[in-house]
C-alpha positions in Angstrom: 90.3 111.2 104.0 93.9 109.5 104.2 95.7 108.1 106.9 97.8 111.2 106.3 95.6 113.0 107.2 94.3 110.9 110.2 98.0 111.0 111.4 98.0 115.2 111.0 94.6 115.5 113.0 96.2 112.8 115.7 99.6 115.2 116.1 97.6 118.0 116.3 95.0 117.1 118.9 98.0 115.3 121.0 99.9 119.0 121.0 96.7 120.4 122.3 96.4 117.6 125.0 99.6 117.2 126.5 100.6 121.2 126.1 100.7 122.0 129.6 102.4 118.8 130.8 106.4 119.9 131.1 108.7 116.9 131.4 112.6 116.9 131.7 115.1 117.1 128.9 118.4 115.9 129.1 121.2 118.3 129.1 122.9 117.8 125.6 125.9 120.0 125.9 128.1 121.1 129.3 127.3 124.2 130.9 123.7 123.9 129.6 120.9 124.4 132.4 118.3 121.5 133.0 114.9 122.6 131.4 111.3 120.9 130.9 109.0 121.1 127.9 106.2 119.3 126.4 106.8 115.9 124.3 107.3 116.8 121.1 105.3 114.9 118.6 105.7 112.9 115.7 104.5 111.4 112.5 105.2 108.0 111.2 109.4 108.3 113.0 111.4 110.5 114.4 113.4 113.1 111.7 116.7 111.7 113.0 116.5 108.2 114.5 120.1 108.0 115.0 119.9 109.6 118.0 116.5 109.1 119.5 117.5 109.7 123.1 118.0 113.5 122.4 114.6 113.8 121.1 112.9 112.6 124.4 110.8 113.6 125.6 108.6 112.6 122.7 105.7 110.4 120.9 105.3 109.0 117.4 102.2 108.2 116.0 102.4 105.8 113.0 100.1 103.8 111.3 100.3 100.1 111.2 97.7 98.4 109.5 94.5 99.8 107.4 91.3 97.6 106.8 88.8 98.2 104.5 85.7 95.9 103.8 82.6 96.1 102.0 79.3 94.0 102.8 77.1 93.4 99.4 74.8 96.4 98.7 76.9 98.7 101.7 79.7 101.2 101.3 83.2 100.1 102.1 84.3 100.8 105.4 87.8 101.6 106.6 89.9 101.4 110.0 93.5 102.4 110.9 95.3 100.8 113.5 97.8 103.6 114.9 101.1 102.8 117.0 101.7 105.3 119.6 105.5 105.3 121.0 106.1 107.2 124.3 109.0 108.4 125.4 110.2 110.5 128.5 113.7 111.1 130.5 114.0 111.1 134.3 117.4 110.7 135.9 115.2 109.4 139.0 113.9 106.1 137.8 110.7 105.6 140.0 109.8 109.6 138.8 110.6 108.8 134.9 108.1 105.7 135.2 105.6 107.7 136.9 106.2 110.6 134.2 105.8 108.0 131.1 102.8 106.6 132.8 101.2 110.1 133.6 101.8 111.0 129.8 100.3 108.1 128.4 97.4 108.2 130.5 96.6 112.0 129.6 96.0 110.6 126.0 94.4 108.0 126.9 91.7 109.3 129.5 91.7 112.6 126.7 90.4 109.6 123.7 88.1 107.8 126.5 86.1 111.5 127.0 85.8 112.3 123.5 86.8 110.0 121.1 86.2 112.2 117.6 89.2 114.3 116.6 88.3 117.3 114.2 84.8 115.9 113.4 86.3 113.3 110.9 88.0 110.3 112.6 86.7 108.3 115.1 88.6 106.1 117.7 86.8 102.8 117.8 86.1 101.8 121.1 83.7 98.8 121.1 85.2 95.2 121.1 82.5 94.0 118.4 83.9 96.2 116.0 87.6 95.2 116.9 88.4 98.6 118.6 89.5 99.7 122.2 92.8 101.3 123.3 95.9 98.8 124.4 98.8 100.0 126.4 102.2 99.0 127.2 104.6 100.2 129.4 108.2 98.6 128.4 109.5 96.6 131.5 113.1 96.9 129.6 115.5 98.5 132.0 116.5 101.2 130.0 116.6 104.4 132.4 117.1 107.4 132.5 114.7 106.7 129.5 111.4 105.2 129.7 108.9 103.7 127.0 105.5 102.7 126.0 103.2 102.6 123.5 99.4 102.2 122.9 97.5 100.9 119.9 94.3 102.7 118.8 91.7 102.4 116.1 90.4 104.8 113.8 87.3 104.8 111.7 88.2 106.1 108.4 85.6 108.5 106.7 83.8 107.1 104.0 85.2 107.3 100.5 82.4 107.6 98.0 82.5 106.2 94.7 82.6 107.8 91.6 81.4 105.2 89.1 78.2 103.4 89.7 78.3 100.0 91.3 77.4 97.0 89.1 76.9 94.3 91.3 
């Protein structure tokens, strides 16, 4: 299993977790009526990073780093750290901050309830294994946009060697 497959699984899982959480969308053209929708979920980057505000609300899952280790006589273990960036839009500053927090909490609580996605990827929650979920709401004054991020560590399925181990 690859990092891309992890991002695909995480994207699909996220869409399912937030599908009923409707958030405001900024009116883009004059005469357009205000609307709401679930946050869009992207892998690695926004499709058009020149106009990120037009995409809100959104979540971006991107890989930060991977760690691959092997102890003598054991199989290689691999973990991947994923950074998830959250963005929502709201004209009311207090409501916007709460909408962001609600979106982030929806993901955090779902991971704590069931940390396995597609029966392939495990969100590592134990401190001894350098796991856990870290989240941060950006303190910057960016109203009417509100942003935060979450870091998660994922156990990757083992890669089976195709040649005998000599050492």
